[in-house]
N, C-alpha and C positions, 0 to 999 in steps of 0.2 A: 824881297832877295830870296833866291833859291840856290840850291847846289847840285850839282851832277855827281854821283859817286860811282865809279867805275872800277871793276876787279878783273884783273887778269886771272882767269881760273887756271891757266897753265903755270904761272907763277906761284900762286897760292900753294902753301904747303899742308894748310889745314890746322894751323898752330892754335887758332882761336883767340890770340892776342888781341885782333881788333874788336872781338865780341867784347872783350873784357874793358878796352880802352873806351869804347863808345857810350858815352853816357845817355843816349837817345834811343837805343835798340834798333839801330840802322841794320845790322848784320844778324843773320842765323846761319847755322850750319846745314848744308845741303849736300848729300852724297860726298861727305868727308872735305867739302870745301867751303869757304866762306862765300855768303851771297848778301847782296844789298837789298833785301827784300823790302825793307822801310826807307828806301833812299829819301822820300819825300819829308822824312823827319830830320834829315841833317842839317845842322846848324853851321857847319864849314868850319868847325874847329881844328880839323885835320889831326886829331889824336891819332886815329887809324892810320893815317899816313906815316905819322913819325914813329909808331910802333911797329909797323910792318918790315921786318929785315928782308924780306923777298923783294920789296918794292912794288907789291902786286896792286896797290891802291892808289887811285888818284881822285881828288877832289876838286871840282872847278864850279866857280861861281855862274850861274846862268843868267842873272841879271833878271830884268822885268821886260816881258813882251808886251808891246803896247798895241791896240788895235788901230786901225785907220782913223775911227771915229774919235778915239781919246787923242790921237796925234792932232787932228784937226781942232779939237777942243783946246788943247795947249796952245797951238798957234794963236787961237783966237783971244787968250787971256793974257799971252806974252807980248 
């Protein structure tokens, strides 16, 4: 299961609270704004969303994408 981290750079005020709240190091400061440079490390805890007073961060579950081959194999065993 994966997660998508989006940051509204216009809403971000550069407070760095998300950097401190994130235990997996998803965010780094770039040009005075937070940036989710390691988004693939996100565990979906949403600590960054809760701490952001600007409501600049969203985290969404991306789910698992299955190839057509995998779907066919599942049909065969179910």
